C-alpha positions in Angstrom: 20.8 -5.4 -5.1 18.0 -7.8 -5.7 18.9 -10.5 -8.1 16.5 -9.9 -11.8 14.0 -12.2 -12.2 13.9 -14.3 -15.5 10.2 -13.8 -15.7 9.1 -11.3 -18.4 7.6 -8.3 -17.0 6.3 -6.4 -20.4 3.4 -9.1 -21.1 -0.3 -8.6 -20.2 -1.3 -9.9 -16.8 -4.8 -10.8 -15.5 -5.9 -12.5 -12.2 -7.3 -15.6 -12.5 -11.3 -16.3 -12.1 -13.1 -16.8 -8.8 -14.1 -20.2 -9.2 -17.1 -21.5 -6.2 -14.8 -24.3 -5.2 -12.1 -21.5 -4.1 -14.0 -19.5 -2.6 -16.1 -22.4 -0.7 -12.0 -23.5 0.4 -11.4 -19.7 1.4 -15.0 -19.8 3.0 -13.9 -22.4 5.1 -10.2 -21.1 6.2 -11.8 -18.2 7.4 -14.4 -20.1 9.5 -11.3 -21.8 10.8 -9.7 -18.3 11.7 -12.8 -16.9 13.5 -13.2 -19.7 15.6 -9.5 -19.8 16.5 -9.5 -15.8 17.3 -12.8 -16.5 19.8 -11.0 -19.2 21.2 -8.2 -17.2 22.1 -10.4 -14.2 23.0 -12.4 -16.6 25.6 -8.6 -17.4 27.1 -7.5 -13.7 26.7 -9.9 -12.5 28.5 -9.7 -14.4 32.2 -9.7 -12.4 35.5 -6.4 -14.1 36.2 -4.6 -12.9 33.5 -4.9 -9.7 34.5 -1.9 -7.9 35.8 -1.2 -3.9 35.7 -4.9 -3.4 35.0 -4.5 -0.3 33.1 -1.6 -1.5 30.6 -3.6 -4.7 30.4 -6.4 -2.9 29.2 -4.0 -0.7 26.6 -2.4 -4.0 25.5 -6.0 -5.4 25.2 -7.3 -2.3 23.0 -3.9 -2.9 20.8 -4.1 -6.7 20.6 -7.6 -6.6 19.5 -7.3 -3.4 17.1 -5.1 -6.1 15.1 -7.4 -9.1 15.5 -10.8 -6.8 14.2 -8.4 -5.8 11.5 -7.8 -9.1 10.7 -11.2 -10.3 10.4 -11.8 -7.4 8.2 -9.3 -8.4 5.6 -10.7 -12.0 6.0 -14.4 -10.6 5.4 -13.4 -8.5 2.5 -11.9 -11.6 0.8 -15.4 -13.1 0.6 -16.4 -10.4 -1.7 -13.9 -11.5 -4.2 -14.8 -11.1 -7.9 -13.0 -10.7 -11.6 -15.2 -8.9 -13.7 -15.3 -9.9 -17.1 -14.3 -7.7 -19.7 -16.6 -5.8 -22.0 -14.9 -4.8 -25.1 -14.7 -1.3 -25.5 -17.3 0.1 -27.8 -16.6 2.6 -30.5 -16.1 6.4 -30.6 -15.7 7.4 -27.4 -14.0 10.5 -26.6 -10.8 9.8 -24.0 -8.0 12.1 -22.6 -4.8 11.1 -20.9 -3.7 13.0 -18.5 0.1 13.1 -17.2 1.6 15.6 -15.2 5.2 17.4 -14.9 7.0 18.8 -11.8 10.2 20.6 -11.8 13.1 18.3 -11.2 12.0 15.0 -12.9 13.9 13.6 -15.4 12.6 14.5 -19.3 13.8 11.1 -20.5 11.2 9.2 -18.1 8.5 11.3 -20.0 10.2 10.2 -23.7 9.5 6.7 -22.4 6.2 7.1 -21.1 4.7 10.1 -23.9 6.1 7.7 -26.6 3.9 4.6 -25.2 1.0 6.7 -24.8 0.9 7.3 -28.6 1.3 3.6 -29.0 -2.3 2.9 -27.4 -4.6 1.9 -29.7 -7.7 3.3 -28.9 -8.5 6.6 -30.1 -7.4 9.4 -27.4 -5.5 12.7 -26.9 -2.9 13.1 -24.3 -2.0 15.9 -22.5 1.2 16.8 -20.8 0.2 19.0 -18.1 3.5 21.1 -17.2 4.9 23.3 -14.8 8.4 23.1 -15.1 9.1 25.8 -17.1 11.1 24.0 -19.2 10.6 24.6 -23.2 12.5 20.9 -23.5 9.0 19.2 -22.1 6.7 21.0 -24.9 9.3 19.7 -27.9 8.9 16.1 -25.9 5.4 16.4 -25.9 4.7 17.6 -29.7 7.1 14.9 -30.6 5.0 12.3 -29.7 1.8 13.9 -30.7 0.7 15.0 -27.1 -1.1 18.3 -26.4 1.3 20.3 -24.1 -0.7 22.2 -21.2 1.1 24.8 -19.1 -0.3 24.7 -15.9 2.3 26.8 -13.7 1.2 28.4 -10.4 -1.8 26.1 -9.9 -2.2 25.2 -6.1 -3.0 21.6 -5.2 0.0 19.9 -6.6 -1.1 17.1 -9.3 -4.9 17.4 -8.5 -4.7 21.0 -9.1 -3.0 20.6 -12.7 -5.8 17.8 -13.3 -8.3 20.2 -12.1 -7.3 23.0 -14.2 -6.7 20.6 -17.3 -10.4 19.4 -16.7 -11.4 23.0 -17.5 -9.7 23.0 -20.7 -10.6 20.0 -22.3 -14.0 17.9 -23.3 -13.3 14.5 -23.4 -16.1 12.2 -21.7 -13.4 10.0 -19.9 -10.3 11.0 -18.3 -7.1 8.3 -17.7 -4.7 9.7 -15.1 -1.7 8.4 -15.7 1.6 9.0 -13.3 4.5 10.0 -15.5 6.6 6.9 -14.1 4.2 4.5 -15.8 5.0 3.1 -19.1 1.3 2.1 -20.4 0.5 -0.9 -22.7 -1.2 -0.4 -26.2 -4.4 -2.0 -25.2 -5.1 -0.1 -21.4 -7.7 1.6 -22.9 -9.5 -1.5 -24.5 -9.4 -3.0 -21.3 -11.3 -0.4 -19.1 -13.6 1.7 -21.5 -16.2 -1.5 -21.6 -16.9 -0.9 -18.3 -18.7 2.2 -18.5 -21.4 0.6 -20.7 -22.8 0.7 -17.0 -24.1 4.6 -16.8 -23.6 4.0 -12.9 -19.9 3.5 -13.0 -17.8 6.4 -12.0 -14.4 4.8 -12.2 -12.2 2.2 -13.5 -9.1 1.2 -11.5 -6.4 -1.6 -12.8 -3.5 -3.0 -11.2 -0.1 -1.3 -10.5 3.0 -3.4 -11.6 6.7 -2.2 -11.5 9.6 -2.7 -13.4 12.4 -1.6 -11.2 11.7 -3.7 -8.1 15.2 -5.6 -8.6 17.1 -2.8 -8.2 17.5 -2.9 -4.4 15.9 -4.5 -1.0 13.5 -1.5 -0.7 12.3 -1.4 -4.3 11.5 -5.1 -3.5 9.9 -4.6 -0.2 8.0 -1.2 -1.8 6.6 -4.0 -4.4 5.7 -7.2 -2.1 3.7 -4.3 0.2 1.4 -3.7 -2.8 0.8 -7.5 -5.0 -1.9 -8.2 -2.4 -3.8 -5.4 -2.4 -3.9 -5.1 -6.4 -4.8 -8.4 -6.7 -7.1 -10.1 -4.0 -7.5 -7.0 -1.5 -9.3 -5.0 -4.2 -11.0 -7.7 -6.0 -12.9 -8.2 -3.0 -13.3 -4.5 -2.1 -14.3 -4.6 -5.6 -17.5 -7.4 -5.0 -18.5 -5.1 -1.9 -18.7 -1.8 -4.4 -15.6 0.0 -2.4 -12.4 -0.3 -5.2 -10.6 2.7 -4.0 -9.1 4.5 -7.0 -5.3 4.9 -6.6 -3.0 7.8 -8.2 -2.2 6.4 -11.3 -3.7 4.0 -13.9 -7.2 5.1 -13.0 -9.9 5.9 -15.5 -12.8 8.5 -14.6 -16.0 9.3 -16.5 -15.9 13.7 -16.2 -19.3 13.3 -15.1 -18.4 11.4 -11.7 -15.5 13.8 -11.3 -17.8 16.8 -11.7 -20.2 15.4 -9.6 -17.4 15.3 -6.9 -16.5 18.6 -7.0 -13.4 17.7 -9.1 -10.4 16.0 -8.8 -9.7 15.8 -4.9 -6.9 17.4 -3.6 -4.4 16.8 -0.5 -1.6 14.3 0.0 -4.2 11.5 -0.4 -5.7 13.1 -3.0 -6.9 9.8 -5.2 -8.7 8.3 -1.6 -10.5 11.6 -1.0 -11.6 11.6 -4.8 -13.0 7.9 -4.4 -14.7 8.7 -1.5 -16.5 11.4 -3.0 -17.4 9.6 -5.9 -18.8 6.9 -4.0 -20.5 9.3 -1.8 -22.2 10.8 -5.2 -23.7 7.4 -5.5 -21.2 6.3 -8.4 -20.3 2.6 -8.5 -16.6 1.6 -9.0 -14.8 -1.3 -11.0 -11.3 -2.8 -9.9 -10.2 -4.7 -13.0 -7.4 -6.9 -12.1 -4.9 -6.4 -14.8 -1.3 -5.1 -15.4 -1.9 -2.8 -18.5 1.5 -0.7 -17.7 4.3 -0.9 -15.1 6.1 2.2 -13.0 8.6 2.9 -10.5 8.8 1.9 -6.6 11.2 3.9 -4.5 14.7 2.7 -4.4 16.6 4.1 -1.5 15.1 4.1 2.3 14.7 7.8 2.4 12.5 8.1 -0.5 10.7 5.0 0.6 9.8 6.7 3.9 9.1 10.2 2.7 6.4 8.2 0.5 5.2 6.6 3.6 4.6 9.4 5.7 3.1 11.3 2.7 0.6 8.7 2.4 0.1 8.4 6.7 -0.7 12.5 6.6 -2.8 11.9 3.8 -4.7 9.1 4.8 -5.9 10.5 8.2 -6.8 13.6 6.6 -9.4 11.1 5.3 -10.3 9.6 8.5 -10.7 12.8 10.1 -12.3 15.4 7.5 -13.9 13.4 4.7 -15.5 9.9 6.6 -17.6 12.3 8.6 -18.7 14.7 6.2 -20.2 12.1 3.8 -20.7 9.2 6.1 -24.2 9.4 5.7 -24.0 9.1 1.7 -22.0 5.7 1.7 -23.0 2.5 1.7 -22.5 -0.1 4.9 -19.3 -1.6 3.0 -18.3 1.7 1.7 -18.4 3.1 5.3 -16.5 -0.1 6.7 -14.0 0.2 3.9 -13.1 3.7 4.3 -12.6 3.0 8.3 -10.7 0.4 7.9 -8.2 2.4 5.1 -8.5 5.1 7.4 -7.1 3.1 10.9 -4.4 1.5 8.9 -1.5 3.8 9.9 -2.4 3.9 13.3 -0.3 0.5 13.4 2.4 3.2 14.2 1.1 3.7 17.8 0.6 0.0 18.3 3.8 -1.0 17.2 5.3 2.0 19.6 2.9 0.2 22.7 4.4 -3.3 21.6 7.8 -2.1 21.7 7.2 -0.4 24.8 5.9 -3.1 27.5 8.8 -5.8 27.4 11.1 -2.7 28.4 8.5 -1.6 31.0 9.1 -5.0 32.5 12.4 -4.8 32.7 13.3 -1.7 34.1 10.1 -1.2 36.3 8.6 -4.8 36.8 5.5 -3.5 35.4 3.6 -6.5 33.8 0.3 -6.1 31.7 -0.6 -9.7 31.7 0.0 -12.6 34.1 -0.2 -16.0 31.7 2.1 -18.6 30.7 4.4 -17.9 27.7 3.6 -21.9 26.1 -0.1 -21.1 27.0 0.0 -18.0 24.7 1.7 -19.9 22.4 -1.0 -22.8 22.4 -3.9 -20.4 21.6 -2.0 -17.7 19.7 -0.7 -20.3 17.4 -3.5 -21.7 15.5 -4.9 -17.8 14.5 -0.9 -17.6 12.9 -1.1 -20.7 11.0 -4.4 -20.1 9.8 -3.7 -16.7 8.8 -0.9 -17.6 6.8 -3.1 -20.6 4.8 -5.4 -17.7 4.0 -2.6 -15.4 3.1 -1.2 -18.3 0.5 -4.8 -19.0 -0.6 -5.7 -15.6 -1.7 -2.1 -15.5 -4.0 -3.8 -17.5 -6.4 -5.9 -14.2 -7.6 -2.4 -11.9 -7.7 -2.3 -10.5 -11.4 1.3 -12.4 -11.4 1.6 -15.2 -9.7 4.6 -16.9 -10.9 6.2 -13.6 -10.2 4.6 -12.2 -7.1 3.8 -15.1 -5.1 5.1 -15.5 -1.9 6.0 -14.8 2.0 7.1 -10.9 1.3 9.3 -10.7 4.1 11.0 -7.9 2.5 7.4 -6.0 3.2 7.3 -7.0 6.5 10.4 -6.0 7.5 10.0 -2.6 5.6 6.6 -2.3 7.1 8.1 -2.4 10.8 10.8 0.0 9.8 8.4 2.4 9.3 6.4 2.5 12.5 8.2 5.8 13.4 6.9 7.1 10.4 3.4 6.0 10.4 3.5 7.1 14.2 4.8 10.8 13.2 2.4 10.7 10.5 -0.9 10.1 13.2 0.9 12.9 15.5 0.8 15.6 12.3 -2.6 14.9 11.8 -3.7 15.2 15.8 -1.7 18.2 15.4 -3.2 19.4 12.2 0.0 20.0 11.1 0.9 20.3 7.3 3.3 18.7 4.8 4.1 19.4 1.6 3.2 17.6 -1.7 6.4 16.1 -3.1 6.2 13.5 -6.2 8.0 10.2 -5.0 11.7 10.0 -6.5 11.8 8.8 -9.6 15.9 7.6 -9.0 17.6 6.5 -5.8 18.8 9.5 -3.6 21.7 8.6 -2.5 22.5 9.6 1.5 24.8 8.4 4.1 21.8 7.8 6.5 18.6 9.0 6.4 17.3 10.5 9.5 14.2 7.8 9.9 16.6 5.4 10.6 17.3 7.1 13.9 14.5 5.8 15.6 15.7 1.9 14.5 19.4 2.7 16.0 17.5 3.9 19.6 15.7 0.6 19.5 18.8 -1.4 18.7 20.5 0.5 21.2 17.8 0.3 24.0 17.5 -3.8 23.4 21.4 -4.5 23.6 21.6 -2.8 26.8 18.2 -4.3 28.2 19.9 -7.6 27.4 23.0 -6.9 29.1 21.0 -5.5 32.6 19.0 -9.0 32.4 22.4 -11.0 31.9 24.4 -9.0 34.4 21.1 -9.1 37.1 20.7 -12.8 36.7 24.4 -13.5 37.3 25.3 -11.2 40.3 21.8 -9.9 41.7 19.5 -12.5 41.9 19.0 -15.5 43.6 18.6 -19.2 42.1 14.9 -19.8 43.4 14.6 -15.9 41.9 16.0 -17.1 38.6 14.0 -20.4 38.5 10.6 -18.5 39.2 11.3 -15.8 36.7 12.7 -17.5 33.8 9.4 -18.4 32.1 8.4 -14.5 32.0 11.9 -13.0 31.3 12.4 -15.6 28.1 9.3 -15.1 26.9 9.5 -10.9 27.2 13.2 -11.5 25.8 10.9 -13.3 22.7 8.6 -10.2 22.3 11.5 -7.9 22.5 13.9 -10.0 20.1 11.4 -10.2 17.1 11.5 -6.4 16.8 15.3 -5.9 17.0 15.5 -8.5 14.6 13.2 -6.4 12.4 15.1 -3.3 13.0 18.6 -5.0 12.3 17.0 -6.2 8.8 15.7 -2.9 8.4 19.4 -1.2 8.6 20.3 -3.4 5.6 18.1 -1.1 3.6 19.2 1.8 5.0 23.1 0.7 4.5 22.4 -0.9 0.9 20.7 2.8 0.2 23.9 4.4 0.6 25.6 2.3 -2.2 22.9 2.2 -4.7 24.3 3.4 -8.2 21.8 5.8 -10.1 20.5 4.7 -13.0 17.0 5.8 -15.3 15.5 2.3 -15.6 13.0 3.2 -18.5 15.8 3.7 -20.4 16.0 -0.1 -20.8 12.6 -0.4 -21.7 11.6 -1.2 -25.1 8.0 -0.2 -26.3 8.1 -2.4 -29.2 8.5 -5.6 -27.0 5.7 -4.7 -25.1 3.0 -7.7 -25.7 -0.6 -7.0 -25.1 -1.6 -10.2 -25.5 -3.3 -12.2 -22.9 -1.2 -15.7 -21.8 -4.0 -17.3 -20.5 -6.0 -17.0 -23.9 -3.5 -18.4 -27.1 -6.3 -17.9 -29.3 -6.0 -14.4 -29.1 
């Protein structure tokens, strides 16, 4: 279990202003990064570097797919903006929708609905319930919420939202996941942006409060910090900020113009692209005004990632082509970038395969000195790290979220088979059910998602043994000397994913030893502070 931080999570947080001097420095780093990539490309595409031509083409496509994504991320940072808060006008009609499903813990709704009742701006909270458990109605009524029984509605969460839209009249709707506990100032933070009649939705940051429960939980949270800070802030600057499944406030007219809330595994992304296609603007307000849960165990995390991978590819293959002509240039670029994110499962498989192909068949995609590769590739890595650290000044809670986020990188690697499976299911048009992410740890002996990692580790160890045997008993001294650099270079490329797989197995091992708890029970609603720490006069 991760040691609990002493930082208070239950204070209002907001990303820092974007100053011109900071953007100038960031722009300089990005220019240096682009120069280093051009330099690397000039070196990479030399005729003498081609080994097996077919494999060289495949490797180049995979490598430059990653480079292109890196460039797009940097360009997105150039759009960084933090909108100035606009006071919420009086008299708006506002609804809060939160949904319940069979199997979700009642005590969690007790806490969430209690917090909703304390939101200061006048509103009506609706519990969209299909549990058929009378206790949920009692909890809703206890905290002044309107209970709507919506059993058997197709479309899972999104279906219930659309059914509730037909039964309500409020002009603005906050979609709040039941595992998120809102602060009292939530609506005061977002409603002012709707003073612009072209704004269709306002998304705020997502913060968490159970990331200290496990390695997996910490990794899951780390993967979101940059996205909910500088990444979404940059997207907002290009009018590309996307809606997330929780903490998004919609204008009813925008939802209606898009045909209601989108359905599917990536229902939030479907909703965002359809609203953008109707010409509405989106606003990203980088403020933490609610905290929720991340998956605590390895299996639950992988199931969540599979759902997202399959859902995002649905958007890429179905929504993007259909709405292409209605999107702006930057929106097209943004949704293409998001839609191809989970292709990293396929690209990782290629990277993993190449060293083993060399060691077992002698096939070599590229003929280049390892030290030269480091010479031209290291500046890109160094500048990328500098940019990554530079943009962390716009995290929503820098003192808490800043860092190298190495756990997030480990778990991202661990999910490459999950990403690949999601891509394959999309190509085959195979459906998977919409299952809400587990709100508590699910204890199992070993997750089936760990099996590809075990195979990878076993293959590396077998290959390492074969290399040692060859160099001791089979190869001549001349062969050993002539193959030393390429052998050690390939071993280096094989060892990094081997190490990542070993670290991933710690998350698998730990997941079988967690204690099942209800973290929301420790949250004291009265201790939540809506005051801005950066504004002492508030």
